[in-house]
MDAnalysis code that builds the backbone (N, CA, C; Angstrom):
import MDAnalysis as mda
import numpy as np

u = mda.Universe.empty(675, n_residues=225, atom_resindex=np.repeat(np.arange(225), 3), trajectory=True)
u.add_TopologyAttr("name", ["N", "CA", "C"] * 225)
u.add_TopologyAttr("resid", np.arange(1, 226))
u.add_TopologyAttr("resname", ["UNK", "UNK", "UNK", "UNK", "UNK", "UNK", "UNK", "UNK", "UNK", "UNK", "UNK", "UNK", "UNK", "UNK", "UNK", "UNK", "UNK", "UNK", "UNK", "UNK", "UNK", "UNK", "UNK", "UNK", "UNK", "UNK", "UNK", "UNK", "UNK", "UNK", "UNK", "UNK", "UNK", "UNK", "UNK", "UNK", "UNK", "UNK", "UNK", "UNK", "UNK", "UNK", "UNK", "UNK", "UNK", "UNK", "UNK", "UNK", "UNK", "UNK", "UNK", "UNK", "UNK", "UNK", "UNK", "UNK", "UNK", "UNK", "UNK", "UNK", "UNK", "UNK", "UNK", "UNK", "UNK", "UNK", "UNK", "UNK", "UNK", "UNK", "UNK", "UNK", "UNK", "UNK", "UNK", "UNK", "UNK", "UNK", "UNK", "UNK", "UNK", "UNK", "UNK", "UNK", "UNK", "UNK", "UNK", "UNK", "UNK", "UNK", "UNK", "UNK", "UNK", "UNK", "UNK", "UNK", "UNK", "UNK", "UNK", "UNK", "UNK", "UNK", "UNK", "UNK", "UNK", "UNK", "UNK", "UNK", "UNK", "UNK", "UNK", "UNK", "UNK", "UNK", "UNK", "UNK", "UNK", "UNK", "UNK", "UNK", "UNK", "UNK", "UNK", "UNK", "UNK", "UNK", "UNK", "UNK", "UNK", "UNK", "UNK", "UNK", "UNK", "UNK", "UNK", "UNK", "UNK", "UNK", "UNK", "UNK", "UNK", "UNK", "UNK", "UNK", "UNK", "UNK", "UNK", "UNK", "UNK", "UNK", "UNK", "UNK", "UNK", "UNK", "UNK", "UNK", "UNK", "UNK", "UNK", "UNK", "UNK", "UNK", "UNK", "UNK", "UNK", "UNK", "UNK", "UNK", "UNK", "UNK", "UNK", "UNK", "UNK", "UNK", "UNK", "UNK", "UNK", "UNK", "UNK", "UNK", "UNK", "UNK", "UNK", "UNK", "UNK", "UNK", "UNK", "UNK", "UNK", "UNK", "UNK", "UNK", "UNK", "UNK", "UNK", "UNK", "UNK", "UNK", "UNK", "UNK", "UNK", "UNK", "UNK", "UNK", "UNK", "UNK", "UNK", "UNK", "UNK", "UNK", "UNK", "UNK", "UNK", "UNK", "UNK", "UNK", "UNK", "UNK", "UNK", "UNK", "UNK", "UNK", "UNK", "UNK", "UNK"])
u.atoms.positions = np.array([
    [7.409, -9.060, 20.003],
    [7.021, -8.503, 18.704],
    [8.266, -8.111, 17.908],
    [8.400, -8.649, 16.709],
    [9.582, -8.390, 15.881],
    [9.370, -7.124, 15.058],
    [9.504, -5.980, 15.713],
    [9.328, -4.714, 15.007],
    [10.400, -4.585, 13.929],
    [9.955, -4.287, 12.722],
    [10.864, -4.174, 11.592],
    [10.922, -5.415, 10.727],
    [10.393, -6.517, 11.241],
    [10.393, -7.757, 10.448],
    [9.162, -8.548, 10.858],
    [8.014, -8.193, 10.252],
    [6.760, -8.800, 10.683],
    [5.696, -8.680, 9.595],
    [4.729, -9.578, 9.665],
    [3.582, -9.578, 8.755],
    [2.333, -9.461, 9.607],
    [1.566, -8.408, 9.379],
    [0.376, -8.140, 10.175],
    [-0.883, -8.333, 9.341],
    [-2.022, -8.547, 9.998],
    [-3.284, -8.634, 9.243],
    [-3.758, -7.250, 8.827],
    [-4.528, -7.201, 7.780],
    [-5.168, -5.947, 7.366],
    [-6.553, -5.908, 7.992],
    [-6.811, -4.920, 8.826],
    [-8.010, -4.926, 9.653],
    [-9.240, -4.351, 8.960],
    [-9.052, -3.484, 7.984],
    [-10.188, -2.918, 7.265],
    [-9.758, -2.530, 5.860],
    [-10.744, -2.432, 4.964],
    [-10.477, -2.097, 3.565],
    [-11.568, -1.180, 3.046],
    [-11.200, -0.323, 2.126],
    [-12.203, 0.442, 1.401],
    [-13.050, -0.534, 0.590],
    [-14.323, -0.224, 0.412],
    [-15.238, -1.169, -0.225],
    [-14.967, -1.305, -1.722],
    [-15.328, -2.473, -2.260],
    [-15.172, -2.715, -3.694],
    [-16.011, -1.735, -4.505],
    [-17.180, -1.373, -3.989],
    [-18.043, -0.408, -4.678],
    [-17.366, 0.952, -4.778],
    [-16.708, 1.363, -3.703],
    [-16.025, 2.659, -3.723],
    [-14.853, 2.630, -4.700],
    [-14.116, 1.549, -4.724],
    [-13.018, 1.407, -5.684],
    [-13.541, 1.574, -7.103],
    [-14.639, 0.914, -7.399],
    [-15.209, 0.967, -8.748],
    [-15.634, 2.378, -9.116],
    [-16.203, 3.099, -8.173],
    [-16.662, 4.459, -8.452],
    [-15.512, 5.404, -8.746],
    [-14.383, 5.196, -8.074],
    [-13.231, 6.079, -8.277],
    [-12.526, 5.827, -9.608],
    [-12.792, 4.698, -10.256],
    [-12.104, 4.393, -11.506],
    [-12.393, 5.413, -12.602],
    [-13.521, 6.099, -12.507],
    [-13.907, 7.061, -13.541],
    [-13.439, 8.483, -13.233],
    [-12.735, 8.686, -12.105],
    [-12.351, 10.037, -11.695],
    [-10.851, 10.241, -11.910],
    [-10.449, 11.275, -12.655],
    [-9.018, 11.534, -12.837],
    [-8.320, 11.834, -11.512],
    [-7.063, 11.427, -11.407],
    [-6.293, 11.676, -10.193],
    [-6.217, 13.167, -9.876],
    [-6.117, 14.004, -10.908],
    [-6.034, 15.447, -10.673],
    [-7.273, 15.961, -9.950],
    [-8.446, 15.462, -10.312],
    [-9.669, 15.885, -9.633],
    [-9.709, 15.391, -8.190],
    [-9.218, 14.175, -7.976],
    [-9.144, 13.649, -6.608],
    [-8.194, 14.501, -5.776],
    [-7.030, 14.794, -6.341],
    [-6.025, 15.600, -5.644],
    [-6.562, 16.984, -5.309],
    [-7.227, 17.629, -6.272],
    [-7.794, 18.959, -6.024],
    [-8.813, 18.924, -4.894],
    [-9.552, 17.828, -4.800],
    [-10.579, 17.704, -3.779],
    [-10.011, 17.415, -2.402],
    [-8.709, 17.147, -2.344],
    [-8.015, 16.935, -1.073],
    [-7.072, 18.108, -0.788],
    [-7.463, 19.285, -1.262],
    [-6.719, 20.529, -1.034],
    [-5.309, 20.493, -1.612],
    [-5.088, 19.602, -2.586],
    [-3.781, 19.494, -3.260],
    [-2.652, 19.218, -2.260],
    [-2.968, 18.533, -1.174],
    [-1.994, 18.292, -0.104],
    [-1.515, 16.857, -0.034],
    [-2.035, 15.975, -0.900],
    [-1.649, 14.570, -0.835],
    [-1.173, 14.111, -2.213],
    [0.051, 13.552, -2.253],
    [0.579, 13.053, -3.524],
    [1.736, 12.112, -3.252],
    [1.897, 11.148, -4.125],
    [2.998, 10.203, -3.986],
    [4.323, 10.742, -4.463],
    [4.339, 11.972, -4.940],
    [5.573, 12.594, -5.380],
    [5.791, 12.464, -6.873],
    [6.488, 13.413, -7.478],
    [6.675, 13.419, -8.931],
    [7.575, 12.297, -9.443],
    [8.318, 11.630, -8.560],
    [9.184, 10.536, -9.017],
    [8.373, 9.285, -9.347],
    [7.206, 9.140, -8.764],
    [6.394, 7.948, -9.020],
    [5.670, 8.111, -10.346],
    [6.215, 7.503, -11.388],
    [5.678, 7.655, -12.729],
    [5.121, 6.330, -13.234],
    [4.102, 6.376, -14.101],
    [3.586, 5.136, -14.686],
    [4.621, 4.490, -15.594],
    [4.865, 3.216, -15.376],
    [5.832, 2.466, -16.170],
    [5.157, 1.511, -17.144],
    [3.826, 1.537, -17.185],
    [3.060, 0.573, -17.970],
    [2.403, 1.265, -19.160],
    [1.505, 0.554, -19.818],
    [0.931, 1.037, -21.072],
    [-0.132, 2.104, -20.897],
    [-0.533, 2.399, -19.679],
    [-1.429, 3.533, -19.498],
    [-2.748, 3.247, -18.817],
    [-3.039, 2.007, -18.466],
    [-4.304, 1.713, -17.802],
    [-4.366, 2.413, -16.442],
    [-5.573, 2.844, -16.065],
    [-5.762, 3.493, -14.775],
    [-5.676, 2.468, -13.647],
    [-5.317, 2.974, -12.485],
    [-5.194, 2.141, -11.300],
    [-6.211, 2.573, -10.257],
    [-6.902, 1.616, -9.671],
    [-7.749, 1.853, -8.502],
    [-7.838, 0.538, -7.745],
    [-7.518, 0.576, -6.460],
    [-7.558, -0.654, -5.690],
    [-7.258, -0.404, -4.229],
    [-7.170, -1.498, -3.492],
    [-7.010, -1.468, -2.041],
    [-5.541, -1.656, -1.671],
    [-5.027, -0.800, -0.810],
    [-3.607, -0.825, -0.465],
    [-3.246, -2.031, 0.396],
    [-2.262, -2.789, -0.088],
    [-1.560, -3.797, 0.703],
    [-0.157, -3.244, 0.868],
    [0.172, -2.750, 2.054],
    [1.389, -1.973, 2.231],
    [2.578, -2.847, 2.605],
    [3.744, -2.434, 2.099],
    [5.005, -3.108, 2.383],
    [6.066, -2.057, 2.682],
    [6.753, -2.226, 3.792],
    [7.935, -1.399, 4.084],
    [9.132, -2.337, 4.070],
    [10.078, -2.059, 3.190],
    [11.191, -2.986, 3.018],
    [12.525, -2.262, 3.043],
    [13.554, -3.006, 3.355],
    [14.906, -2.461, 3.250],
    [15.187, -2.114, 1.797],
    [15.754, -0.946, 1.527],
    [16.050, -0.580, 0.141],
    [16.816, -1.683, -0.576],
    [16.335, -2.042, -1.776],
    [17.013, -3.034, -2.592],
    [16.667, -4.474, -2.271],
    [15.744, -4.705, -1.336],
    [15.383, -6.063, -0.927],
    [13.892, -6.278, -1.173],
    [13.513, -7.414, -1.783],
    [12.098, -7.622, -2.102],
    [11.499, -8.876, -1.473],
    [12.143, -9.425, -0.437],
    [11.587, -10.615, 0.207],
    [10.155, -10.378, 0.673],
    [9.905, -9.243, 1.321],
    [8.566, -8.984, 1.851],
    [7.580, -8.608, 0.744],
    [8.085, -8.145, -0.382],
    [7.202, -7.897, -1.523],
    [6.716, -9.231, -2.083],
    [7.597, -10.222, -2.117],
    [7.179, -11.572, -2.525],
    [6.131, -12.125, -1.558],
    [6.325, -11.907, -0.267],
    [5.339, -12.368, 0.714],
    [4.005, -11.666, 0.493],
    [4.044, -10.360, 0.229],
    [2.813, -9.613, -0.040],
    [2.114, -10.148, -1.280],
    [2.889, -10.519, -2.287],
    [2.314, -11.073, -3.511],
    [1.614, -12.395, -3.217],
    [2.180, -13.196, -2.329],
    [1.523, -14.441, -1.931],
    [0.220, -14.180, -1.182],
    [0.159, -13.080, -0.460],
    [-1.006, -12.753, 0.362],
    [-2.100, -12.023, -0.403],
    [-1.749, -11.369, -1.489],
    [-2.638, -10.412, -2.141],
    [-3.950, -11.035, -2.594],
    [-5.019, -10.287, -2.377],
    [-6.338, -10.660, -2.865],
    [-6.596, -9.938, -4.185],
    [-7.494, -10.457, -5.015],
    [-7.844, -9.748, -6.246],
    [-8.264, -8.311, -5.945],
    [-7.708, -7.376, -6.715],
    [-8.033, -5.969, -6.520],
    [-7.098, -5.227, -5.600],
    [-6.150, -5.928, -4.986],
    [-5.181, -5.258, -4.117],
    [-4.139, -4.505, -4.937],
    [-3.650, -3.409, -4.373],
    [-2.502, -2.694, -4.910],
    [-1.354, -2.879, -3.923],
    [-0.266, -3.467, -4.375],
    [0.891, -3.660, -3.506],
    [1.700, -2.366, -3.517],
    [1.693, -1.669, -2.377],
    [2.329, -0.359, -2.251],
    [3.585, -0.521, -1.413],
    [4.737, -0.214, -2.002],
    [6.018, -0.539, -1.386],
    [6.816, 0.723, -1.078],
    [7.144, 0.900, 0.198],
    [8.101, 1.924, 0.585],
    [9.473, 1.273, 0.640],
    [10.232, 1.460, -0.431],
    [11.600, 0.933, -0.508],
    [12.612, 2.054, -0.335],
    [12.202, 3.120, 0.319],
    [13.110, 4.207, 0.638],
    [13.458, 5.106, -0.517],
    [12.842, 4.888, -1.681],
    [13.168, 5.699, -2.848],
    [14.496, 5.361, -3.481],
    [15.165, 4.313, -3.008],
    [16.477, 3.947, -3.528],
    [16.348, 3.296, -4.905],
    [17.240, 3.664, -5.811],
    [17.189, 3.152, -7.183],
    [18.348, 2.217, -7.513],
    [19.076, 1.758, -6.506],
    [20.245, 0.911, -6.749],
    [19.856, -0.465, -7.257],
    [18.815, -1.056, -6.641],
    [18.373, -2.404, -7.004],
    [16.880, -2.387, -7.292],
    [16.478, -3.171, -8.287],
    [15.063, -3.245, -8.646],
    [14.288, -4.042, -7.600],
    [13.059, -3.633, -7.358],
    [12.187, -4.323, -6.407],
    [11.312, -5.358, -7.112],
    [10.853, -5.069, -8.320],
    [10.100, -6.045, -9.107],
    [10.593, -6.013, -10.546],
    [10.208, -7.054, -11.294],
    [10.474, -7.125, -12.721],
    [9.365, -7.879, -13.424],
    [9.665, -8.365, -14.596],
    [8.661, -8.996, -15.448],
    [8.038, -10.223, -14.788],
    [8.832, -11.039, -14.115],
    [8.298, -12.258, -13.513],
    [7.280, -11.945, -12.417],
    [7.605, -10.995, -11.561],
    [6.669, -10.641, -10.495],
    [5.421, -9.974, -11.049],
    [5.579, -9.213, -12.133],
    [4.408, -8.625, -12.780],
    [3.488, -9.721, -13.308],
    [4.082, -10.759, -13.894],
    [3.274, -11.872, -14.393],
    [2.552, -12.588, -13.253],
    [3.249, -12.787, -12.133],
    [2.609, -13.392, -10.967],
    [1.441, -12.543, -10.478],
    [1.633, -11.235, -10.473],
    [0.583, -10.324, -10.010],
    [-0.648, -10.401, -10.903],
    [-0.425, -10.459, -12.211],
    [-1.546, -10.589, -13.141],
    [-2.296, -11.892, -12.879],
    [-1.566, -12.971, -12.651],
    [-2.186, -14.265, -12.385],
    [-3.039, -14.227, -11.124],
    [-2.617, -13.442, -10.141],
    [-3.337, -13.340, -8.881],
    [-4.379, -12.225, -8.896],
    [-4.553, -11.568, -10.035],
    [-5.528, -10.500, -10.219],
    [-5.252, -9.294, -9.313],
    [-3.955, -9.074, -9.066],
    [-3.548, -7.875, -8.346],
    [-3.844, -6.662, -9.224],
    [-4.307, -5.572, -8.609],
    [-4.672, -4.382, -9.385],
    [-3.456, -3.616, -9.883],
    [-2.325, -3.719, -9.167],
    [-1.135, -3.015, -9.612],
    [-0.096, -2.893, -8.519],
    [1.011, -2.245, -8.871],
    [2.111, -1.976, -7.939],
    [2.355, -0.475, -7.877],
    [2.691, 0.002, -6.687],
    [3.238, 1.343, -6.507],
    [4.513, 1.159, -5.694],
    [5.645, 1.547, -6.258],
    [6.937, 1.238, -5.648],
    [7.789, 2.494, -5.527],
    [8.047, 2.894, -4.300],
    [8.985, 3.988, -4.078],
    [10.392, 3.403, -4.111],
    [10.788, 3.062, -5.323],
    [12.046, 2.395, -5.603],
    [12.105, 2.115, -7.093],
    [12.931, 1.174, -7.491],
    [13.152, 0.913, -8.913],
    [12.516, -0.398, -9.350],
    [12.312, -0.501, -10.670],
    [11.903, -1.749, -11.314],
    [12.957, -2.126, -12.354],
    [12.829, -3.334, -12.900],
    [13.616, -3.703, -14.065],
    [12.703, -4.421, -15.059],
    [13.265, -4.896, -16.163],
    [12.465, -5.443, -17.266],
    [11.463, -4.392, -17.731],
    [11.942, -3.169, -17.832],
    [11.064, -2.042, -18.123],
    [10.361, -2.185, -19.468],
    [11.013, -2.795, -20.449],
    [10.397, -2.950, -21.765],
    [9.149, -3.802, -21.700],
    [9.223, -4.913, -20.975],
    [8.063, -5.795, -20.858],
    [6.948, -5.140, -20.064],
    [7.299, -4.435, -18.992],
    [6.282, -3.766, -18.181],
    [5.647, -2.621, -18.955],
    [6.454, -1.947, -19.765],
    [5.969, -0.793, -20.512],
    [4.889, -1.154, -21.523],
    [4.962, -2.337, -22.096],
    [3.952, -2.726, -23.080],
    [2.798, -3.496, -22.438],
    [2.891, -3.743, -21.140],
    [1.845, -4.475, -20.435],
    [0.777, -3.553, -19.890],
    [-0.307, -4.148, -19.434],
    [-1.434, -3.368, -18.933],
    [-1.605, -3.459, -17.424],
    [-0.688, -4.146, -16.741],
    [-0.717, -4.115, -15.284],
    [-0.168, -2.770, -14.827],
    [-0.961, -1.970, -14.105],
    [-0.456, -0.679, -13.649],
    [0.737, -0.840, -12.711],
    [1.845, -0.211, -13.081],
    [3.059, -0.218, -12.272],
    [3.579, 1.210, -12.206],
    [3.672, 1.735, -10.994],
    [4.239, 3.063, -10.765],
    [5.523, 2.884, -9.963],
    [6.581, 3.547, -10.379],
    [7.867, 3.408, -9.702],
    [8.672, 4.694, -9.858],
    [9.766, 4.764, -9.097],
    [10.592, 5.965, -9.109],
    [11.727, 5.892, -10.117],
    [11.983, 4.704, -10.680],
    [13.074, 4.598, -11.633],
    [13.273, 3.184, -12.129],
    [14.315, 3.011, -12.926],
    [14.615, 1.723, -13.560],
    [16.098, 1.407, -13.358],
    [16.403, 0.144, -13.069],
    [17.775, -0.333, -13.038],
    [17.801, -1.812, -13.412],
    [18.884, -2.251, -14.017],
    [18.991, -3.674, -14.358],
    [19.417, -4.514, -13.160],
    [19.940, -3.880, -12.108],
    [20.443, -4.625, -10.955],
    [19.300, -5.227, -10.155],
    [19.376, -6.521, -9.928],
    [18.313, -7.227, -9.248],
    [18.305, -7.024, -7.743],
    [17.234, -7.496, -7.077],
    [17.077, -7.297, -5.638],
    [17.740, -8.395, -4.817],
    [17.883, -8.110, -3.541],
    [18.249, -9.118, -2.555],
    [16.967, -9.661, -1.927],
    [17.078, -10.779, -1.237],
    [15.907, -11.434, -0.662],
    [16.221, -11.917, 0.756],
    [16.570, -10.972, 1.593],
    [16.974, -11.295, 2.954],
    [16.106, -10.622, 4.022],
    [15.326, -9.599, 3.636],
    [14.630, -8.817, 4.637],
    [15.581, -7.776, 5.231],
    [15.149, -7.097, 6.298],
    [13.839, -7.215, 6.930],
    [12.779, -6.445, 6.171],
    [11.629, -6.303, 6.805],
    [10.529, -5.564, 6.218],
    [9.251, -5.835, 6.984],
    [8.224, -5.052, 6.670],
    [6.943, -5.185, 7.345],
    [5.811, -5.112, 6.336],
    [4.761, -5.862, 6.594],
    [3.573, -5.866, 5.739],
    [2.367, -5.429, 6.558],
    [1.534, -4.587, 5.933],
    [0.320, -4.043, 6.563],
    [0.649, -3.154, 7.752],
    [1.599, -2.249, 7.519],
    [1.890, -1.168, 8.459],
    [1.742, 0.149, 7.705],
    [1.521, 1.267, 8.411],
    [1.478, 2.560, 7.722],
    [2.839, 2.861, 7.084],
    [2.797, 3.381, 5.866],
    [4.028, 3.755, 5.173],
    [3.873, 5.169, 4.635],
    [4.985, 5.732, 4.192],
    [4.974, 7.084, 3.638],
    [5.714, 7.095, 2.312],
    [5.074, 7.653, 1.299],
    [5.691, 7.825, -0.010],
    [5.804, 9.321, -0.278],
    [7.000, 9.847, -0.098],
    [7.239, 11.280, -0.308],
    [6.258, 12.127, 0.497],
    [5.979, 11.703, 1.723],
    [5.086, 12.450, 2.607],
    [3.626, 12.044, 2.528],
    [3.260, 11.227, 1.544],
    [1.886, 10.740, 1.449],
    [1.744, 9.486, 2.305],
    [0.925, 9.566, 3.348],
    [0.745, 8.445, 4.256],
    [-0.246, 7.461, 3.646],
    [0.113, 6.182, 3.677],
    [-0.752, 5.115, 3.176],
    [-0.944, 4.103, 4.302],
    [-2.201, 3.871, 4.667],
    [-2.530, 2.841, 5.643],
    [-3.041, 1.600, 4.911],
    [-2.832, 0.431, 5.494],
    [-3.394, -0.777, 4.884],
    [-4.902, -0.633, 4.696],
    [-5.380, -0.964, 3.504],
    [-6.804, -0.887, 3.221],
    [-7.268, 0.429, 2.637],
    [-6.385, 1.435, 2.563],
    [-6.744, 2.709, 1.929],
    [-6.956, 2.506, 0.433],
    [-7.569, 3.500, -0.188],
    [-7.796, 3.487, -1.629],
    [-6.599, 4.100, -2.345],
    [-6.092, 3.411, -3.352],
    [-4.985, 3.908, -4.170],
    [-5.493, 4.132, -5.584],
    [-5.266, 5.336, -6.115],
    [-5.675, 5.664, -7.486],
    [-4.464, 6.183, -8.250],
    [-4.393, 5.828, -9.529],
    [-3.299, 6.298, -10.360],
    [-3.720, 6.445, -11.804],
    [-3.136, 7.420, -12.477],
    [-3.289, 7.567, -13.927],
    [-2.014, 8.198, -14.465],
    [-2.076, 8.804, -15.633],
    [-0.865, 9.339, -16.259],
    [-0.219, 10.453, -15.427],
    [-0.993, 11.072, -14.541],
    [-0.472, 12.178, -13.732],
    [0.232, 11.716, -12.462],
    [0.080, 10.460, -12.079],
    [0.718, 9.983, -10.863],
    [-0.243, 9.228, -9.966],
    [0.092, 9.182, -8.682],
    [-0.616, 8.347, -7.720],
    [-1.113, 9.194, -6.552],
    [-2.295, 8.842, -6.045],
    [-2.828, 9.492, -4.855],
    [-3.472, 8.430, -3.966],
    [-3.407, 8.656, -2.664],
    [-4.032, 7.763, -1.682],
    [-5.195, 8.487, -1.033],
    [-6.320, 7.793, -0.906],
    [-7.497, 8.326, -0.213],
    [-7.761, 7.420, 0.987],
    [-7.785, 8.000, 2.166],
    [-7.985, 7.182, 3.354],
    [-9.396, 6.601, 3.378],
    [-9.540, 5.472, 4.044],
    [-10.834, 4.802, 4.127],
    [-11.890, 5.759, 4.684],
    [-11.551, 6.466, 5.745],
    [-12.523, 7.313, 6.428],
    [-12.973, 8.499, 5.587],
    [-12.139, 8.925, 4.629],
    [-12.454, 10.112, 3.832],
    [-12.944, 9.776, 2.430],
    [-12.998, 8.498, 2.078],
    [-13.290, 8.108, 0.698],
    [-14.638, 8.625, 0.219],
    [-15.675, 8.512, 1.026],
    [-17.007, 8.942, 0.611],
    [-17.030, 10.439, 0.326],
    [-16.460, 11.222, 1.235],
    [-16.439, 12.678, 1.057],
    [-15.597, 13.077, -0.148],
    [-14.427, 12.470, -0.281],
    [-13.558, 12.812, -1.405],
    [-14.218, 12.445, -2.728],
    [-14.888, 11.300, -2.777],
    [-15.571, 10.928, -4.013],
    [-16.629, 11.963, -4.392],
    [-17.412, 12.379, -3.414],
    [-18.466, 13.359, -3.709],
    [-17.867, 14.645, -4.266],
    [-16.809, 15.131, -3.651],
    [-16.174, 16.373, -4.101],
    [-15.491, 16.198, -5.461],
    [-14.798, 15.074, -5.628],
    [-14.074, 14.839, -6.881],
    [-15.031, 14.633, -8.045],
    [-16.134, 13.940, -7.799],
    [-17.138, 13.725, -8.847],
    [-17.759, 15.060, -9.266],
    [-18.059, 15.916, -8.293],
    [-18.623, 17.228, -8.608],
    [-17.634, 18.058, -9.421],
    [-16.347, 17.987, -9.069],
    [-15.342, 18.750, -9.817],
    [-15.177, 18.198, -11.228],
    [-15.181, 16.886, -11.343],
    [-15.059, 16.250, -12.661],
    [-16.223, 16.651, -13.558],
    [-17.429, 16.635, -13.013],
    [-18.604, 17.032, -13.787],
    [-18.540, 18.507, -14.177],
    [-18.071, 19.344, -13.246],
    [-17.966, 20.779, -13.539],
    [-16.949, 21.036, -14.641],
    [-15.842, 20.312, -14.619],
    [-14.824, 20.491, -15.655],
    [-15.311, 20.000, -17.012],
    [-16.146, 18.968, -17.008],
    [-16.726, 18.506, -18.269],
    [-17.596, 19.600, -18.870],
    [-18.369, 20.280, -18.007],
    [-19.183, 21.392, -18.481],
    [-18.332, 22.547, -18.970],
    [-17.239, 22.815, -18.272],
    [-16.339, 23.892, -18.680],
    [-15.685, 23.582, -20.024],
    [-15.350, 22.320, -20.241],
    [-14.762, 21.932, -21.516],
    [-15.746, 22.166, -22.666],
    [-17.001, 21.881, -22.434],
    [-18.026, 22.152, -23.449],
    [-18.096, 23.644, -23.744],
    [-18.047, 24.468, -22.704],
    [-18.085, 25.921, -22.894],
    [-16.873, 26.409, -23.689],
    [-15.707, 25.837, -23.429],
    [-14.505, 26.221, -24.168],
    [-14.664, 25.899, -25.650],
    [-15.138, 24.687, -25.955],
    [-15.303, 24.283, -27.348],
    [-16.351, 25.155, -28.063],
    [-17.326, 25.618, -27.311],
    [-18.400, 26.425, -27.905],
    [-18.119, 27.917, -27.824],
    [-16.966, 28.308, -27.267],
    [-16.607, 29.715, -27.170],
    [-17.399, 30.475, -26.132],
    [-17.892, 29.805, -25.123],
    [-18.728, 30.455, -24.105],
    [-18.024, 30.556, -22.754],
    [-16.730, 30.234, -22.679],
    [-16.046, 30.247, -21.388],
    [-15.846, 31.674, -20.886],
    [-16.101, 31.885, -19.615],
    [-16.016, 33.202, -18.975],
    [-14.636, 33.368, -18.347],
    [-13.851, 34.308, -18.850],
    [-12.500, 34.524, -18.344],
    [-12.407, 35.745, -17.431],
    [-13.530, 36.286, -17.023],
    [-13.517, 37.496, -16.202],
    [-12.871, 37.272, -14.840],
    [-12.799, 36.003, -14.399],
    [-12.219, 35.732, -13.087],
    [-10.738, 36.099, -13.032],
    [-10.066, 36.082, -14.200],
    [-8.646, 36.429, -14.222],
    [-8.455, 37.886, -13.820],
    [-9.227, 38.765, -14.449],
    [-9.124, 40.194, -14.123],
    [-9.538, 40.455, -12.682],
    [-10.545, 39.771, -12.221],
    [-10.994, 39.947, -10.839],
    [-9.910, 39.516, -9.855],
    [-9.222, 38.414, -10.154],
    [-8.159, 37.938, -9.275],
    [-6.992, 38.910, -9.247],
    [-6.630, 39.476, -10.413],
    [-5.541, 40.439, -10.471],
    [-5.883, 41.699, -9.681],
    [-7.128, 42.159, -9.797],
    [-7.559, 43.341, -9.058],
    [-7.547, 43.080, -7.553],
    [-8.006, 41.892, -7.171],
    [-8.084, 41.560, -5.747],
    [-6.699, 41.487, -5.113],
    [-5.706, 41.045, -5.887],
    [-4.366, 40.874, -5.335],
    [-3.464, 42.089, -5.553],
    [-4.015, 43.150, -6.145],
    [-3.275, 44.397, -6.272],
    [-2.239, 44.432, -7.369],
    [-2.425, 43.627, -8.427],
    [-1.463, 43.603, -9.516],
    [-1.498, 44.930, -10.293],
    [-0.301, 45.479, -10.583],
    [-0.218, 46.686, -11.406],
    [-0.224, 46.313, -12.881],
    [-1.141, 46.875, -13.632],
    [-1.271, 46.589, -15.068],
    [-1.151, 47.894, -15.828],
    [-0.218, 47.966, -16.771],
    [0.026, 49.211, -17.506],
    [-0.387, 49.122, -18.963],
    [-1.111, 48.111, -19.346],
    [-1.518, 48.006, -20.749],
    [-2.977, 48.372, -20.893],
])
């Protein structure tokens, strides 16, 4: 077994129905429903025109600055896949650019999440393919390997397994494991609906702010006004 340089099969995936249901839920609500303990990190920012991301993780672990295995993942990707790349967070060399984004669109890839850099930022910025990355550089990648496809990876402490659900919006990226997707959806949907009701109360001047005073009293805050 060539550990560190191998391509593995993806054994399970979150369902297409579940992916579709999560498209209407903001990442913040998903994150809150996971105890605010899972996140791809503040460096992973949207580099595209703003479309939301929801899809199935196709994971890649690659040597920083090298995209050979990302190209292999692009060849393998099924429609709706999100190519999630652990490139070590290094920003020296870009992992993808405009050409690979065009290939991804042609293959109906849902998007990229790259713990590393991109280039051709202007073209990606005006496009609608969701691309999240840690930075931008004009320096291109190497294509020598090694790397692994369909192995567990970590993005700033957020563990991503092949087939997990990946969601992204203007606030960043979150991963929901296959086993927890149903529960997280139920909780996130309830929170989203509750916040919609709260927003209506705010607009109508009916929002109850008494919880602030109760929290201060409970925590022993001294108030002299």
